[in-house]
Every structure is written in C-alpha cells, then in structure tokens.
N, C-alpha and C positions, 0 to 999 in steps of 0.2 A: 357647394358645401364640401367640407373636409370629411374623408372616411376615416373616422377615429378608430375603426376596427382594425386597421391595418398598423397602428402604432404600437410599439413594444416598449417594454421597460428597459431601462439601461442601468448599469451597475458600476461603481468605481472602487477599486480596493487601494487603500493607503496604509502603508505601514512606516512606522518610525522606529529606528532601533539604534542603539549606540553600544560601545563596549568600553569599559573602564578597567584600568589595570591598578589595583590596589596592592602595593608592595610588590614583592617579587613572585608570590605564589598564588594570589587571589584574582580572578577575573569577574567582573560584575557585568551583567547584560540586561538592560532594562529595554522594554519595548511595548509598543502599543499599536493597536490595528482597528481600523475603522472602515467599514464597507457601506458606502452610501447607495440609495436606490431612489430612482425617479420614475414615475409613469405618467402618460398622458390618458391612460383608461382607468378610471377610478369607479370602483364598486360602491355604490351609495343608496340608501333608502330613498325612495321617491314619495312614499306615504308610510303610514304606520305600519303596514303590512306587506311591503313589496320592495325587492331589491331590483337594481338595474344598473348597468354599466353606461356611465355617462362622460362626456368629455370634461376634462380639468386635469389639474396637475397635483401630484401627490408625492411628497418626498418622505424618507424615513433612513434610519440607519442602524446598523449593529456595531458595537464597539466592544473591545476588551483590552486588558493590559496585563503585562507579565514582567517578572523580573527573576533573574537567576544568577547564582554564584557557583563558580566551579574552581577547581584546582587540580594538580596532577602531582602524584607522589611516586617516587621511583624506589625500588629496591634491587640491588645487584648482588648475586653471589659469585664469587671468582673462584675459580679452581687452579691454584698455583701448580705448575709444572705439568698440567694436563695437555695431552697431545692432540686429543680430538675435540672434547667439549671444554672450551675455555671459560664460558661465563653464561649465567642465565639472569635475565632481567625481567622484573615484574613491574608493570605499570598499573597504577589505580587512579581512576579519575572520579571523585564523587562530584554530584551536581545536586543543589538545593534551590528549588525555585517556588515562586508564589504567583498565581495567576487569578484574575478576578474578571468575571462576566456578570453584569448587572441584570435585574429582572426587567425583561421587555415583554410586553403582551400587545400585539398589533390586532387583537380580535375585539369585535364589537358584538355585543349580544342584544336580541329582541325577537319580538314575535312577527319574524318575517317569513316564516315557512308556510307550507300548505295548510289551510284551515287554521291560521294563527299558531303554527308550531313555533316553539321557542328554539332558536339555533344562533350560531355566530357566524360571523363573516369579517373579511378583512378587505381593505380598501385596495388592496393588491392582488385580490383573487383573480383578476382578469390580466395580470402583467405576466411576462415571462420569467422575470426574476423578482423575487419578493423577500423582505426582511424576515428574519426567523425569530419566532417568539422563544425566548429562553427564561429558564428559572435563574435565580442568583446563585452563583457558585463562587466560592472562595477556595481554591486548591492549592495545598501545599504538596509539591512534587518532590520525590526523591529518587535518585538513580545513582548507581556505581557502575562504571564502565572499566574492564580489566583486559589486558592482554599480556601475553607471556611469550618471549622470545629468547633465542639462544645464540651464542656466537660460537661456531664450530669451524673445524679445519677444512679449508677449500682444497679437496683432493685434484681438482683440475689445474691447480696452479703449480708451476715448477718450483716457486719458491714457497717459504712458509708464510701462509697468508691464511686469514680467517674470513668468513661471511656471516651475515645475520640470517638466521632461519626463524620463522614464526611458528611457534607451538600452537597458541591459540589467538586468532587474529583479534577477536572481540568476544567478551563475555559481560553481558548487561544485565543488571538486576534493578527493577524499577516499581515504585508504588506511589500512590497519592491519597491524599485525604481531603475531603471536602468539609469544611467547617460548617457550611450552611445546611448541610443534610440534617434531617430530623433523626435518622439512624443509619446504620450501614455506612458510616462515614468514609471507612477504608476501601479503597479499590483493591482488585486482585492483584497479587504480587507476580510480575511477570519476568521471566527468565528468557534470554536470547542469546544465542552463541552461534559464531561463525569461524571457521577455519579452512585452510587448504591442506590437502594432504598430496605432496608431490606437485607436478605441473599440471595434471589433468583432473583431480578429484577434489570436490569441496564437499563441506558438510555443514549444513544449517539446522539448528535446533531451537526450539521455543517451546514454552510450557506456561500455564497460568495456574495459580494457587489461590484459593479463598480461605480468609482468616475466620469466617462467620459459619455458624451452625445453621441447620435447615428444620423446617417444620415437616409433619407428616406427608405433606404434598411435595416436597422438595423445594420450597421456596426459601430464599434466604431470610434469616431473622436477625435482629440486632444483639445477638448473644455470641461472644467469641467462642471458638472451639475449645480453647483451653478452659474456659469457664464450665464447659460441659464435660470436661474430662475426655475429650476427644482428640487430644494433640494440639499442635499449633496451627497446621495448615491442612488444607484437603486439595488434592489435585483435580482441576477441572478438565484439562486438556493439555496434550502433549503433540508436537509435530516435529518429525524428523524428515530432512530432504537430503538425499545424496544426489550430487550432480557431477556428471562426467563430460567433459569438453575436450575434443581433439579436433585440430584443425590442421591445414597445410600451410607451409611457408608463404608469405606475402610475395607476390610478384614484384611489387614495388611500394614504396610507403603509402599507406591508406589515408584517404581523405575522410573515411567514414569513421567517426569517433565512437559509434555505438558498438558496444562489447555484447557478446553472448551472455545471457543470464544463466548462471550455472545451476540454478534450482527453480525452475518454472512450474507453478501449481497448475491443475488443469483448468482452473478459472482464469488464471493469467493467461494461459495459452490461447483460449478463444479470443482474448483481446488483442494478442499479438498477431493473430491469424490474418486480421484485416488490415494490419500495418506492416506486414511483412517487408514491403517495398524499401521501407526506411532502414531495414536492418541488413539489406544485402550489401556486401563488400565485393565488388567485381574484381579486386585485386588479390583476394583470397580464393584459390581455385575450388576448395570445398572446405566445409566444416560440418561437425556433427556435435549435438548436445543431447545426452540422454539422462533423465532425471527420475529418481524414484522417491515417492513421497508416501510416509507412513503417518496416519493420524490416529491418536488414541483420545476418546473422549468419554465422559460419564454421563449416563442416563439413569435418573432416579425411577426406580420401580415402586410406586406407591403401594401397591397390593401386597409386595414383599418387604416394604421398608428397608430397601438396600439399593446400591449401586450396582449397575451393569455396565461393563467395559466394552466399548464398540470401537472395532478397529476398521480403519478406511485406509487402502492403500491403492497406488496407481502408478504406472510407469507413463512418462511423457517423453516425446523425443521431437526435435527440431533440427533443421540444418538446410543447407542449399549447396549447389554444384554450379560454378560458373563456367561457361563456354565462350571462347572467342573473345573474352574480356568485356563484352557488351551484352551477353544473353546469360540468364541463370535460370535454374529450376529450383525452386524452394518446396519444402514439406514440413508439416508438423502434425502430430497426433499423439495418440497415446492409447493405453489399455486400463480400463477400471476393473480391478479384481473383485470387487463387491457385486458389481452388476454383471461381471463377466462379458462386458462388451468394450468395443471401441470407442474412445472419445471422439469429438469432432475432429476430423481429419481434414486438412486443407493441402491443395497442391497449388503451387502458384508459378507462373512465367513471368519473367522481368526482363526488360529491354532498357539499356541505357541509351538514351538519345542525346547524347552530350549534354545540353543545358535542360532536356527534358527527360522524363523516365515514364515507362508504361508498364503497369502490372495487372495482371489478370490471375484472380484467385478463384477456385472452385471448391466446394465440399461435395465430392462425388457420391457419397452414400450416408445413411443415417437419417435421422429425424429433421436434420437441419440442411437438406441438400439446397445449395444455393451457388450463385456466382457473383464476383465483384470485379468490376473494371475501373482503373483509374489512370488517367494521363495528368501529369502535374509537373511543375517547375521544381528542380532540384533545390534552388537557392532558399534557404530559410526564410529570408526576407520576404519571399512572394510565396509562402506555403499555401496560402489560401486561394491562390490561383490554380484551380484544377477542375477536371471533367471527371465525373463519376456515373457509373451505371451499375446497378444491382438488381438482382432478381432472384425468384425461387425456382427450384427444379423439383419435379416430381410430386406426388400426391401425398407422400408421407410428411412433407413439410406442412401442407395445410391442414393435416390432421393433428399436428403437434399442438 
C-alpha cells in the first residue's frame, strides 16, 4: 500500500509579460500571472457529516492580469555663466495601470462538524500549498516617481569639469482605486523617498494618508474628509530611517554582490541574523552599518474622540570584521528606546572553506537565546545542499 500521508502539494508559477513602445514617449507593459496547484491528499466528505483525507488528485489555480503605461518627462534649469552649480534636472515618471483579479472561492460548506455543526472546508486543507480564495478586484493604480539631480563643478579635477550629484534619488507618490468595492474604493495615498547625503549617510522616508472619515469607534466610513469639512487627507503613519555605512577598502575585487542595507528595520534585522553568512565579504577587512528608525503612528482614542500620536524609535547596528581572509566575526543588534531594552543581538563566526563555507551564530542573551550552525556550498546552483543544526539556550527562551 502507498502512504499517502507523506505526499505533499506542488505549485508552479507562470508569468507572461511583454513591453510595447508606443511612439517616442509611452511604454505599455501587459502581463498575466497564473499559479497552479496540485495535491494527492484530498480532503473530502466520506458521508453526510464527516470529513476525511483520502487518496486522489486535485488541481486548481489562481490567476490575475495587469497592464500599465508609463512615460518620462524631463525639465532642466541651466545657469549660464555659473562657476559651481551649472544645471538642475527634474525627472517625473508617471505610471497608470489596471489590474484584475477574479472571484475565486475554494471553500465547500456543509454540516460536517461535531454534532452536525455547519462549517466550511477546502479540498486543499491537507496540502502544503493551497490556492487562495479571493474577492473580485479591479484596481486602477496611479503613481508618480520623481528625482532631482544637479551638475556641479568637480573640484578634484585640474581641468574645468562637472559631475552629476543626486539631490533626491527617488520620491514616489502612489494610490489605487478598486472599482469592485462597495465603499471605500480608494486606497491610502503613499509617499516614499530615498536619498544619499555624501558617501556614508542615507535617508529613507515613507508615510501613509487616508482620504476617508471615521466613525466614533475609529473605523473608516465611505465619506471623504472634505465632505465632512476636515481637510483633504489624514496622516496615519510616518517612518523615517537614517542609515550610516562605513567600510574599509577592498583588498581585491569582490565576488560577493550583496551590499549592506543602509536602513534596516529591527524586524528585518532578525531575518538577516540567520542569513549573515551570505552577507560576509572576506575581501573587505571590516564594515559597519548603524541605523536610526523613527515611527509615528496614530491611535484613535474612542473615549476622548481624538487621535493620539505614538512614537516608536530604535537604533540598530550590524557589521563584520574579517581575519586572515578566511575567518570573519559578525555582529548585529540594536536598542529599542520604547521598551528600553536591547533587541535580538546575534554574534557569528564565519569560515571560508574555499568551495564551502561554515557559519555559527549565537544569540547570547535575551528571550530568544539560541544557536545556529550551517555548513553549505557557496555556489548558488547548489544552495540547497547544506547541513544545519539549531537549538535553544537557557530557560528564558522556553518561557517566551
């Protein structure tokens, strides 16, 4: 007999896309995505009041389609006779798109529960991967991306020469409208900006604004703020991240293409902690990244019928030091100003074994004391060939 309980679901993702140039200024990008699912373990009713997992094959899929159009507009201000600032260029890239996702429901309902309880089930409930039930959406997406750069005198050149300097690398505004929604069709208006200040400092900014009013419990209603005489938009959250990155010069050209992230949030830092080995560049003797994150969010106080502003801030750091070109010590951690505690701190030891690499990471203190050891092949083609060992340290972790 065959042990059907060991069989798992498989999935396959297919995307078809193309790009058309319409004239000299407009680009059209249509695409469609289909994800197919199949399983040999099917949940099915065996009688009028009982479900069971049986042997069989079931297939289903999710699909969606989208199309977008974009162009670029440039405006240049030239200063005649200027010695230092010669010109300023403003680039605007508007984008309009439409996406459609059909209604898909993979749930079946009946009196299959205990004592005839009415409940729903999916034939894919026993599978590792399952199709997603979705409501019908027809979104019109809008975005405008801008950048600003200047042409300034290059003081390091003996001759009269100019170089480009980015003032704002990117400033993006985006929103969307779902025509299938009964109410509150417009999404929040999102703003996001990024720029570099000098060689070592980066600045990330993002914020979100709602156009809709709220009821006495703070829930959105289908009335615009301007209809209630409360302005056009209401800020719901703002995030500011400052990143400082400094590193030594490379001993030789690097084969590691992974660059340090200039603004890593505490949540992202925990993910990076278990993958630190892939970020080590043994050709760089040392590097350090320090990031400051400030988050402003709004909380509705129903008893006072007003907003309360909540400030969340933290400092995170990560880096590594390489010894003898084949041995490196890495570290990452941070400090949460709200809880007045250190965030999850990880110390790692990494060894370059030519075609292989060995890494050992430990969380020495806190609620998540643990260790993680991995031996893997460096080639991306064989990245799944690896040995791993992990475990917990201390009683604090068990109490978490």
